[in-house]
VOBA-1610 file (N, C-alpha, C; in pm, whole numbers, padded with zeros to 5 digits, always signed):
BEGIN
Met+00909-00210+01637Met+00980-00233+01524Met+00943-00158+01374Pro+01050-00097+01334Pro+01000-00025+01198Pro+00970-00120+01133Ile+00887-00018+01045Ile+00859-00160+00930Ile+00975-00091+00806Pro+00984-00195+00732Pro+01079-00174+00608Pro+01032-00098+00507Pro+01124-00053+00431Pro+01085+00001+00309Pro+01026-00095+00220Met+00931-00034+00086Met+00867-00143+00025Met+00988-00160-00106Val+01023-00292-00095Val+01106-00336-00200Val+01046-00460-00298Gly+01106-00435-00454Gly+01027-00542-00513Gly+00863-00515-00518His+00803-00626-00589His+00644-00639-00627His+00627-00517-00685His+00703-00466-00824His+00723-00372-00913His+00566-00374-00984Glu+00555-00550-01070Glu+00452-00572-01174Glu+00322-00525-01072Ala+00307-00598-00946Ala+00210-00580-00869Ala+00143-00441-00845Arg+00251-00390-00805Arg+00240-00208-00780Arg+00190-00144-00865Arg+00297-00176-00992Arg+00229-00119-01126Arg+00079-00124-01161Arg+00003-00253-01163Arg-00107-00271-01187Arg-00185-00241-01107Leu-00153-00228-00993Leu-00231-00191-00849Leu-00259+00005-00856Ala-00180+00063-00925Ala-00160+00195-00934Ala-00251+00209-01007Ala-00263+00144-01149Ala-00304+00172-01274Ala-00457+00147-01238Ala-00471+00036-01151Ala-00644+00047-01110Ala-00692+00148-01048His-00628+00192-00942His-00652+00271-00846His-00667+00388-00920Arg-00595+00455-01045Arg-00610+00548-01141Arg-00730+00515-01238Gly-00768+00409-01275Gly-00902+00381-01361Gly-00985+00361-01287Arg-00997+00207-01280Arg-01186+00114-01260Arg-01152+00165-01146Gly-01063+00178-01036Gly-01057+00111-00890Gly-00991-00013-00863Val-00960-00019-00723Val-00891-00131-00663Val-01005-00222-00606Pro-01012-00382-00679Pro-01078-00448-00601Pro-01133-00463-00468Gln-01261-00500-00452Gln-01312-00467-00313Gln-01245-00570-00219Ala-01171-00676-00276Ala-01092-00782-00212Ala-00949-00806-00289Leu-00880-00803-00189Leu-00742-00858-00271Leu-00678-00982-00156Leu-00635-01106-00215Leu-00573-01182-00171Leu-00403-01162-00210Ile-00329-01179-00110Ile-00176-01125-00103Ile-00145-01248-00041Glu-00080-01358-00131Glu+00004-01469-00077Glu+00076-01530-00132Gly+00195-01620-00082Gly+00346-01601-00099Gly+00391-01715+00043Pro+00530-01702-00007Pro+00619-01765+00059Pro+00599-01671+00204Glu+00688-01694+00339Glu+00712-01604+00413Glu+00817-01508+00343Gly+00814-01402+00406Gly+00960-01323+00434Gly+00942-01242+00260Val+00850-01249+00168Val+00834-01191+00045Val+00814-01067+00032Gly+00732-01001+00162Gly+00656-00866+00180Gly+00526-00857+00176Arg+00452-00990+00221Arg+00333-00942+00181Arg+00283-00846+00250Gln+00280-00849+00389Gln+00248-00757+00531Gln+00287-00623+00419Arg+00431-00550+00409Arg+00441-00438+00345Arg+00359-00410+00231Leu+00329-00489+00124Leu+00231-00495-00007Leu+00132-00441+00027Gly+00121-00492+00159Gly-00052-00470+00212Gly-00059-00338+00264Leu+00089-00297+00353Leu+00051-00171+00399Leu+00076-00053+00255Trp+00181-00092+00142Trp+00169-00004+00032Trp+00029+00031-00036Ile-00060-00084-00021Ile-00188-00086-00080Ile-00256+00061-00004Ala-00258+00011+00155Ala-00360+00089+00199Ala-00284+00254+00202Gln-00163+00287+00204Gln-00089+00372+00159Gln-00142+00435+00010Leu-00154+00337-00070Leu-00267+00421-00214Leu-00367+00463-00221Leu-00435+00395-00127Leu-00554+00460-00090Leu-00617+00548-00054Val-00512+00574+00086Val-00589+00715+00152Val-00471+00830+00127Cys-00379+00809+00075Cys-00274+00922+00024Cys-00304+01037-00053Gly-00321+01145+00012Gly-00359+01260-00061Gly-00256+01342-00171Ala-00146+01315-00165Ala-00051+01369-00244Ala+00035+01247-00341Gly+00016+01170-00342Gly+00038+01066-00419Gly+00066+01039-00558Asp+00092+01060-00705Asp+00123+01060-00817Asp+00066+00908-00891Ala+00092+00919-01043Ala+00049+00812-01129Ala+00109+00658-01063Val+00233+00699-01010Val+00285+00564-00949Val+00281+00523-00804Gly+00225+00579-00739Gly+00199+00517-00605Gly+00158+00645-00517Pro+00155+00615-00347Pro+00174+00677-00271Pro+00288+00742-00257Cys+00292+00878-00168Cys+00394+00990-00177Cys+00478+00920-00065Gly+00413+00843+00039Gly+00490+00797+00160Gly+00549+00889+00238Ser+00507+01010+00218Ser+00574+01129+00306Ser+00460+01203+00410Cys+00370+01163+00363Cys+00227+01249+00370Cys+00181+01230+00485Arg+00095+01295+00601Arg+00081+01270+00730Arg-00045+01113+00711Ala-00139+01108+00624Ala-00157+00942+00576Ala-00104+00880+00562Cys-00009+00880+00494Cys+00108+00787+00465Cys+00200+00732+00579Arg+00221+00813+00664Arg+00300+00775+00746Arg+00233+00761+00883Gln+00053+00763+00904Gln+00019+00705+00961Gln-00009+00621+00936Val-00032+00519+00849Val-00069+00382+00754Val+00072+00278+00842Leu+00177+00340+00808Leu+00315+00292+00839Leu+00351+00241+00993Glu+00262+00375+01079Glu+00250+00353+01206Glu+00120+00257+01275Leu+00039+00224+01185Leu-00083+00167+01214Leu-00152+00235+01275Ala-00176+00379+01269Ala-00232+00437+01314Ala-00371+00530+01254His-00351+00471+01101His-00440+00581+01048His-00575+00528+01102Pro-00672+00596+01128Pro-00829+00566+01165Pro-00893+00468+01019Asp-00892+00475+00935Asp-00956+00418+00777Asp-00886+00261+00763Val-00791+00257+00826Val-00667+00124+00763Val-00658+00059+00905His-00721-00064+00928His-00747-00169+01048His-00636-00327+01013Trp-00567-00300+01059Trp-00464-00427+01051Trp-00494-00530+01150Phe-00537-00631+01067Phe-00590-00774+01176Phe-00426-00898+01158
//
C-alpha cells in the first residue's frame, strides 16, 4: 500500500523545520489526534526531515535516496513500530 503524500499540518511542520534548523528537534515527540488526520504520515515526514541530505529550510526534499527509503520503511536509521 503506497504512502499518501503529506497534506496539511502546516504549522506543525513549520515549527519542526525551524527546530531542526535551530536548537534541534526534541528527543521525544507525541503525535496525537483522531483517526485519519495524518499522524503516521507526519511521523514519516519528521523522519525524512532528520535523515534528508538535500532538504532545505522548509523541510525534507522528498526525492533523495534517504527520503525514498523512509517512505518505503527501508531506511536503516528509521524504525517503524
